[in-house]
Every structure is written in structure tokens, then in C-alpha cells.
TORTI-357458 format. One line per 8 residues: number of its first residue (from 1); their letters; for each residue x, y negated, z negated of N, C-alpha, C. Coordinates in steps of 0.2 Angstrom, whole numbers, m for minus. Layout:
// TORTI-357458
NUM	A	X:Y:Z:X:Y:Z:X:Y:Z ~ ... .
***
This chain:
// TORTI-357458
1	MAKPYVIG	31:114:245:37:115:248:41:119:242 ~ 44:124:245:48:129:240:54:125:237 ~ 56:126:231:62:123:228:68:127:230 ~ 74:124:230:80:127:233:83:133:229 ~ 81:134:222:85:139:218:80:143:214 ~ 82:149:212:79:153:207:84:155:202 ~ 81:157:196:85:160:191:85:168:191 ~ 90:171:190:90:178:189:93:180:183 .
9	IDMGGTNT	90:184:179:92:186:172:92:194:172 ~ 98:196:170:99:203:169:100:205:162 ~ 95:208:159:96:209:152:98:217:151 ~ 104:217:148:107:224:146:107:225:139 ~ 108:231:137:108:233:130:113:229:126 ~ 119:227:129:124:223:125:124:216:127 ~ 124:215:134:124:208:136:118:206:140 ~ 117:199:141:112:197:145:115:192:150 .
17	AFGIVDAR	116:194:156:119:189:161:113:185:165 ~ 115:179:167:110:175:171:114:171:176 ~ 110:169:181:113:164:186:108:160:190 ~ 111:155:193:107:151:197:108:153:204 ~ 103:155:208:104:158:215:101:154:220 ~ 104:153:226:101:149:231:97:154:236 ~ 94:152:241:90:156:246:94:160:250 ~ 101:159:251:105:163:254:109:169:250 .
25	GNVIASDS	107:169:244:110:174:239:116:172:236 ~ 118:166:236:124:163:233:123:162:226 ~ 127:165:221:126:163:214:130:157:213 ~ 126:152:212:129:145:211:133:144:205 ~ 130:147:199:133:147:193:130:153:189 ~ 134:155:184:132:161:180:135:161:173 ~ 132:164:168:135:165:162:132:171:158 ~ 133:171:152:130:177:148:129:175:141 .
33	IKTVKHAD	125:179:137:125:179:130:124:186:128 ~ 125:187:121:125:194:118:117:196:117 ~ 115:201:120:108:203:119:107:205:111 ~ 112:209:109:111:212:102:112:207:96 ~ 114:201:98:115:196:93:110:194:88 ~ 104:194:91:98:192:87:93:198:85 ~ 91:198:79:86:203:77:79:201:78 ~ 78:195:79:72:192:81:72:190:88 .
41	INDYIDEL	67:193:92:66:191:99:66:184:101 ~ 62:180:96:61:173:97:68:169:97 ~ 72:171:92:79:168:92:83:170:98 ~ 82:176:101:86:177:107:83:173:113 ~ 77:172:113:74:168:119:76:161:118 ~ 77:158:112:79:151:110:86:150:113 ~ 91:155:111:97:155:114:98:155:121 ~ 94:160:124:94:161:132:91:154:135 .
49	HTEITRVI	86:151:132:84:145:135:89:139:134 ~ 92:139:129:98:134:128:103:134:133 ~ 106:141:134:111:142:138:109:141:146 ~ 104:143:147:101:143:154:100:135:156 ~ 97:132:151:96:125:152:103:121:153 ~ 108:123:149:114:120:150:117:121:157 ~ 116:127:160:119:128:166:115:125:172 ~ 109:124:171:104:121:176:106:114:176 .
57	TANDAAGK	107:110:170:109:103:170:116:102:173 ~ 121:106:171:127:106:174:128:106:181 ~ 123:110:184:123:111:191:118:107:195 ~ 115:102:192:110:97:195:104:101:198 ~ 102:106:194:97:110:197:90:109:193 ~ 90:104:188:84:102:185:78:101:189 ~ 72:104:189:67:102:193:67:106:200 ~ 72:110:201:73:113:207:73:121:207 .
65	IQGIGIGA	70:123:202:69:130:201:63:133:203 ~ 62:137:208:56:140:211:53:145:206 ~ 57:149:203:54:154:199:60:158:195 ~ 58:162:190:63:166:186:62:173:187 ~ 67:177:189:66:184:190:71:188:185 ~ 68:193:182:71:196:176:72:204:177 ~ 78:207:176:78:214:176:80:216:169 ~ 76:220:166:76:222:159:75:230:158 .
73	PNANYYTG	77:233:153:76:240:152:68:241:150 ~ 65:246:153:58:247:152:53:242:153 ~ 55:237:158:51:232:160:46:234:165 ~ 40:232:164:34:234:169:33:228:173 ~ 34:229:180:33:224:185:25:222:185 ~ 21:226:184:14:225:184:11:220:178 ~ 14:222:172:11:219:166:16:213:163 ~ 22:213:165:27:208:163:29:210:156 .
81	IIEDAPNL	28:216:153:29:218:147:35:223:146 ~ 40:222:142:45:227:140:42:232:135 ~ 42:238:136:39:243:132:44:248:129 ~ 45:247:122:49:252:118:56:254:122 ~ 60:249:124:66:250:127:71:253:121 ~ 73:259:122:78:262:117:84:258:116 ~ 87:255:121:93:252:120:93:244:118 ~ 87:242:117:86:235:115:85:235:107 .
89	PWKGPIPF	87:229:104:86:229:97:79:227:94 ~ 74:226:99:68:224:97:63:230:99 ~ 58:232:95:54:238:96:47:235:98 ~ 43:240:100:36:238:102:36:235:109 ~ 30:234:111:29:230:118:30:223:117 ~ 34:220:121:36:213:121:34:210:128 ~ 29:205:127:27:202:133:32:197:136 ~ 37:199:138:43:195:139:42:190:145 .
97	ANMISEKF	39:192:151:38:188:156:34:182:154 ~ 29:183:150:25:177:148:29:173:143 ~ 33:176:139:37:172:134:42:168:137 ~ 45:170:142:50:166:146:47:161:150 ~ 41:162:153:38:158:157:35:152:153 ~ 33:153:147:30:148:143:36:144:140 ~ 42:147:139:47:143:136:50:139:141 ~ 51:141:147:54:137:152:49:133:156 .
105	GIPCIITN	43:134:156:38:131:160:39:132:168 ~ 41:138:169:43:141:176:40:148:177 ~ 36:149:182:34:156:183:39:161:183 ~ 37:167:181:42:172:179:40:179:181 ~ 44:183:185:42:190:186:48:195:184 ~ 46:200:181:51:205:178:50:212:181 ~ 55:215:181:55:223:183:61:226:179 ~ 61:233:180:66:237:177:73:235:179 .
113	DANAAAIG	78:235:175:84:232:177:87:236:182 ~ 86:243:183:89:247:188:85:245:195 ~ 79:244:194:75:242:200:78:235:203 ~ 80:230:198:83:224:200:89:225:204 ~ 93:230:201:100:231:204:99:234:211 ~ 94:238:212:92:241:219:90:236:224 ~ 86:231:221:84:226:226:90:222:228 ~ 94:220:223:100:217:225:105:220:230 .
121	EMTYGAAR	105:227:229:109:231:233:106:231:240 ~ 100:232:241:96:232:247:97:225:251 ~ 97:220:247:97:213:251:104:211:252 ~ 109:213:248:116:210:249:121:215:249 ~ 120:221:247:126:226:246:126:232:250 ~ 128:237:247:129:244:251:123:246:255 ~ 117:245:252:111:247:255:107:243:260 ~ 111:238:262:108:233:268:106:237:274 .
129	GMKDFIMI	100:236:276:97:240:282:94:246:280 ~ 95:249:274:92:256:272:85:255:270 ~ 81:260:272:74:260:270:73:265:265 ~ 77:270:264:76:275:259:83:276:256 ~ 83:274:249:89:276:245:87:276:238 ~ 92:278:234:91:278:227:97:275:223 ~ 96:270:219:101:267:215:101:270:209 ~ 107:272:207:109:275:200:113:271:196 .
137	TLGTGVGS	111:268:190:115:264:186:118:268:181 ~ 125:268:180:128:271:175:132:267:170 ~ 128:265:165:131:260:160:129:263:153 ~ 127:259:148:125:261:141:120:267:142 ~ 116:267:147:111:272:149:112:274:156 ~ 107:278:158:107:280:166:100:277:168 ~ 100:272:173:94:270:176:94:272:183 ~ 88:270:186:87:272:193:82:267:196 .
145	GIVINGQM	83:266:203:78:262:207:77:266:213 ~ 71:267:215:70:271:221:66:267:226 ~ 69:267:232:66:264:238:64:269:243 ~ 58:268:245:56:273:250:52:269:255 ~ 54:270:262:51:266:267:51:258:266 ~ 57:256:263:59:249:262:55:246:256 ~ 51:250:252:48:248:247:50:250:240 ~ 51:246:235:52:248:228:47:253:226 .
153	VYGHDGFA	48:258:223:43:263:220:42:261:213 ~ 36:259:211:34:257:204:29:262:201 ~ 26:266:205:21:270:203:14:267:201 ~ 9:271:198:3:268:197:3:263:191 ~ 8:265:186:8:261:180:14:256:179 ~ 18:256:184:24:252:184:31:255:182 ~ 30:261:180:36:264:177:39:270:181 ~ 38:270:187:41:276:191:49:275:191 .
161	GELGHVIV	52:280:192:59:280:193:64:280:187 ~ 61:283:182:65:284:176:69:291:177 ~ 74:291:181:77:297:183:83:299:177 ~ 84:294:173:89:295:168:86:299:162 ~ 79:300:163:76:304:158:73:310:161 ~ 76:312:166:74:319:169:78:324:164 ~ 75:329:162:79:334:158:83:339:162 ~ 90:339:160:95:343:163:98:348:159 .
169	KRTNGRVC	96:348:153:98:354:148:92:356:144 ~ 89:362:146:83:364:143:85:368:136 ~ 91:370:135:93:374:129:98:370:125 ~ 97:369:119:102:365:115:104:358:118 ~ 99:355:121:101:348:124:102:343:118 ~ 106:338:120:107:332:116:101:328:115 ~ 100:325:109:95:320:107:97:314:111 ~ 92:312:115:92:306:119:90:300:115 .
177	GCGRTGCL	91:294:117:89:288:114:81:287:115 ~ 78:291:120:71:290:121:67:295:115 ~ 71:299:112:68:303:107:67:311:109 ~ 68:312:116:68:319:118:75:322:118 ~ 75:328:120:82:331:121:84:333:128 ~ 90:333:130:92:336:136:92:331:142 ~ 91:325:141:90:320:146:97:319:150 ~ 96:317:156:102:316:160:106:310:157 .
185	EAYCSATG	103:305:154:106:299:151:111:301:145 ~ 109:307:142:113:309:136:119:312:138 ~ 120:313:144:126:316:147:130:312:152 ~ 127:308:156:130:305:161:131:297:161 ~ 129:295:155:130:287:154:137:287:151 ~ 139:280:150:146:279:147:146:282:140 ~ 140:281:136:140:284:129:139:292:130 ~ 137:295:135:137:302:136:144:305:137 .
193	VARTAREF	148:301:140:155:303:141:158:303:134 ~ 157:298:130:160:298:124:158:304:119 ~ 151:305:120:148:311:116:151:318:118 ~ 153:318:125:156:324:127:163:325:125 ~ 166:319:124:173:319:122:173:322:114 ~ 169:319:110:168:321:103:167:329:103 ~ 162:331:107:160:338:107:166:343:108 ~ 169:341:114:175:345:116:181:345:111 .
201	LEIRDDES	182:339:108:187:339:103:185:343:96 ~ 179:343:95:177:347:89:177:354:90 ~ 175:357:96:174:364:97:180:367:100 ~ 185:363:102:191:366:106:197:364:102 ~ 202:368:104:209:366:101:214:364:106 ~ 212:362:112:217:360:117:221:354:114 ~ 227:354:116:231:348:115:228:342:120 ~ 228:336:117:225:331:121:227:324:118 .
209	KLRNYDIE	228:319:122:230:312:120:224:309:116 ~ 218:312:117:212:310:114:212:311:107 ~ 216:316:104:216:317:97:220:312:93 ~ 223:307:97:226:301:94:221:296:92 ~ 215:296:95:210:291:93:205:294:87 ~ 202:289:84:197:290:79:191:293:83 ~ 190:300:81:185:303:85:178:300:85 ~ 176:296:80:170:293:80:169:287:84 .
217	SITSKDVY	175:284:86:175:278:89:177:278:97 ~ 178:285:99:181:286:106:175:283:111 ~ 178:279:116:174:277:121:175:280:128 ~ 171:279:133:172:281:139:179:279:142 ~ 180:272:141:186:269:143:192:273:140 ~ 192:275:134:198:279:131:199:286:135 ~ 193:289:137:193:295:141:196:294:147 ~ 194:288:150:197:286:157:205:285:156 .
225	DCAIAGDK	207:281:151:214:280:151:218:286:150 ~ 215:291:146:219:297:145:219:302:151 ~ 214:302:155:213:305:161:218:303:166 ~ 219:296:167:223:293:172:231:295:170 ~ 232:296:163:238:297:161:240:305:161 ~ 235:309:164:236:316:166:233:321:161 ~ 230:318:156:227:322:151:222:327:154 ~ 223:334:153:219:339:156:212:339:153 .
233	LAKEIFDY	211:338:146:205:338:143:200:332:145 ~ 204:326:146:200:321:148:197:321:155 ~ 202:324:159:199:326:166:193:331:166 ~ 194:335:162:188:340:161:182:337:159 ~ 182:332:155:176:328:153:173:325:159 ~ 177:322:163:174:319:169:171:324:174 ~ 175:330:174:172:335:179:165:338:176 ~ 165:338:170:158:341:166:153:335:168 .
241	TGTILGEA	154:329:167:150:324:168:147:323:175 ~ 152:323:179:151:323:187:147:328:189 ~ 148:334:187:145:340:189:137:340:187 ~ 136:338:181:129:337:179:125:332:183 ~ 129:326:185:126:321:189:125:323:196 ~ 130:327:199:129:329:205:123:334:206 ~ 122:339:201:117:343:201:110:340:201 ~ 110:334:197:104:331:197:102:327:203 .
249	LADFTAFS	107:324:206:106:321:213:104:325:218 ~ 106:332:218:104:337:223:96:338:222 ~ 94:338:215:87:339:214:83:333:216 ~ 86:327:215:82:320:217:81:320:224 ~ 86:323:228:85:322:236:79:326:238 ~ 77:331:234:71:335:237:64:331:237 ~ 64:326:233:57:322:233:57:316:238 ~ 63:313:240:63:307:244:67:307:250 .
257	SPEAFVLF	72:312:250:77:313:256:80:306:257 ~ 84:303:252:87:297:253:92:297:258 ~ 93:291:262:99:290:266:105:290:262 ~ 105:287:256:111:287:251:109:286:244 ~ 113:288:240:113:287:233:119:281:232 ~ 117:276:229:121:270:227:123:270:220 ~ 129:271:218:130:272:211:133:265:209 ~ 131:263:203:133:256:200:134:256:193 .
265	GGLTKSGD	138:252:190:139:252:183:146:254:181 ~ 148:252:175:154:253:172:158:260:173 ~ 154:265:173:157:272:173:159:273:180 ~ 157:270:185:159:271:192:166:268:193 ~ 169:264:189:176:262:189:181:267:188 ~ 178:273:186:182:279:185:184:282:192 ~ 181:280:197:183:282:204:183:289:205 ~ 188:292:208:188:299:210:187:304:204 .
273	LIMNPIKE	189:302:198:188:306:193:181:308:192 ~ 176:303:193:169:305:193:166:307:199 ~ 168:303:205:165:304:211:166:311:214 ~ 172:314:213:174:320:216:170:326:214 ~ 169:326:207:165:332:204:157:330:206 ~ 155:324:207:148:323:208:147:325:215 ~ 151:324:220:150:326:227:151:333:228 ~ 155:336:224:156:344:225:150:347:222 .
281	AYEKNVLG	148:345:216:142:348:214:135:347:218 ~ 135:341:221:129:339:225:129:344:231 ~ 135:344:235:135:349:241:134:356:239 ~ 136:358:233:135:365:231:128:367:230 ~ 124:362:227:117:363:225:111:360:229 ~ 113:356:234:107:353:237:104:358:242 ~ 98:357:243:94:362:248:97:361:255 ~ 98:367:258:101:367:265:99:362:270 .
289	IYKGKTKI	92:361:270:90:356:275:92:349:274 ~ 95:348:268:97:341:267:105:340:267 ~ 108:346:268:116:346:268:119:341:273 ~ 123:337:271:127:332:276:123:326:278 ~ 117:325:275:113:320:277:113:314:273 ~ 115:315:267:114:309:262:121:307:259 ~ 122:301:260:129:298:257:128:297:250 ~ 134:298:246:135:296:239:140:291:239 .
297	MLSEMKES	138:284:237:143:279:238:143:274:232 ~ 148:270:232:148:265:226:145:259:228 ~ 142:255:223:139:249:225:145:244:228 ~ 142:239:232:147:234:235:146:228:231 ~ 142:228:226:141:221:222:146:221:216 ~ 147:215:214:151:214:208:147:216:202 ~ 150:218:197:147:221:191:141:218:189 ~ 141:211:188:135:208:186:130:205:192 .
305	DAAILGAS	133:204:198:129:201:203:123:205:206 ~ 124:211:206:119:215:209:112:214:205 ~ 112:215:199:106:214:195:104:207:195 ~ 109:202:194:107:195:194:103:193:201 ~ 106:196:206:104:194:213:97:198:214 ~ 97:204:212:91:208:213:85:205:209 ~ 86:203:202:81:200:198:79:193:201 ~ 84:189:204:83:183:207:78:183:213 .
313	ALGWEVKD	79:189:216:74:189:222:67:189:220 ~ 66:192:214:59:192:212:56:184:211 ~ 61:180:209:59:173:208:56:170:214 ~ 58:172:220:55:169:226:48:172:227 ~ 46:177:224:39:179:225:34:175:222 ~ 36:171:217:31:167:213:28:161:218 ~ 22:159:217:19:154:221:23:147:219 ~ 23:143:224:26:136:223:22:132:217 .
321	TD	25:130:212:22:127:207:20:119:208 ~ 22:117:213:20:110:215:13:109:218 .
***
């Protein structure tokens, strides 16, 4: 007999969120720890185990967990291994699913964090009922989860769907965290927006409220605040970012003809500042046969819930341990 709960873990480059989820998709309780706090992966797992156990005990869920699902950068669904994730503090292949399963004594399945968000969106959010859509996560990096004919696309090796590492600038492209140059992630992530701000401030002499900030510590939130206050240069940074992303989405449409792109993550809180240039660039560049067929929409999930719920859905895939 299946147990009533699963654990969903969303490992981000900065924070790791986790929650207890029931069969209806209700997050019974959730919390988080700092991903970057520990230089040693074992210390990180120890803290994660301590905090999740605390939440399980506080919610009378001990012995009632069917499985653990995890969404993490560069996580391979087939092997359970996190392989050289550029935004995590630990390098090399990490057999994370096995490490967590052994620590908790509960079966565990892992997938890419953006795939987990897509599963959550398909089950509980804006993509309910859709069989063909692409999830784009705009956070510290740019992630993606591709669903075709109702199935998550993993590819033959488990790593399909790294659209954040499609090259969008062939000449003088920025160095990306992956080590290559010109990747979409280097331009359209939150860190990409901050990099654009620094570049614009260095090569131009426009007046801007952004010049009141320390140039080396400017964040995408700073750019947003200035844009909302009417700063022309800040608005131009969002136009530049949205245009690059819209052009990329137009290219992505050609290989799967999605019903929708669902955008998720901190950068989407910029609203029309980012969405308008995305949609304009998309419509301008998409192949004619696709025009007017694909929606570009925002996630309907709470900031942390999509990935937690998506990851938790993997927990139901494990066989009953009794």
C-alpha cells in the first residue's frame, strides 16, 4: 500500500527548497537551506537530512514517505548523478540520488531542476492539459524543460533540453558558466541582466540612476527598480534581454511547435518590462507557419512550489518500499 506523502527537493544554485507533498499536490510543509553554505557535499547532505527530518517529525509524517524526488542542475534522470553543474559549489560527478536515498533510507529519483518545474507546471499550473510545451526558467541561469506528446524529453543520455546553452552570440560572445561563449544563459538570466547593465554603463555615457550603484555589485533587481522609476537605460537593458530571449524562443519553436512557452523564475517578476520585448521579438522572428499559434505565458506556480511539486511527482514513481 502506497504511503500518503512524498518529499520534493528543489536544489538551486543559492538555496535548496524542500517540502512534504500529498497525493493531491498540496504542500503540507516546506522550508529551505542555503546550497552554497557548505564546501563539502557530505556536510550539505547532513544539514538537508537534519532539516527535512525536523519537518517530517513536526508534521507527523515519519514512516509515511513513499519516495523522494529531486530537481537539481545538471541532474541525470537515468543515472541519478549530478554532472559538473556550473552553478553549484561541488565539482565532478555526484551520485546524489544514491547519497540521499542511503542517508534517508527512502527511494529517490532525480531530474534536472527545469524538468522538475515543467512537471509541476504540467500537473498543477499553467500547462495543465497541454501535451506540447516548453518551460523556461529564468534565475541564476537559464534552464528548460521540454514536453512533447505529454512526455518529458530526456534524450538518450538524460541531458536533453539544455536550451540555456544554445549559442545566441557567435561573435564576441560572453563567457558562460559552462565554459563556452555566447550562451543564452549569459544574456537572459538574472546574472545576465546584471552583466548587461555593467557593459552598458562602461561603454556608454547616458545619464542613469544605475550610476548611483557600485557597478560591480549591480543586480537585476537594481535594474528593475531603476526601470520602474523611469530610467531609460534600465528599460533598454530589459529590451535588449527580452529581444535575445524572444529570438531564441522563435528558433526553439521550429523543433517542437509547442502550444506554449511557460516562463518561470525571478526575472519574470519584471512583468511587461521583459515580456513585451520577448513577445515582440518572437513574433518578428518566428517562422510564418507558426505565427499566432504559440502562447508565451507566465508560470501560475508560486516561486518555489513549481519545482518542489514537480520534483515530488517523481517520488510517486518509486516502488512501494513495504
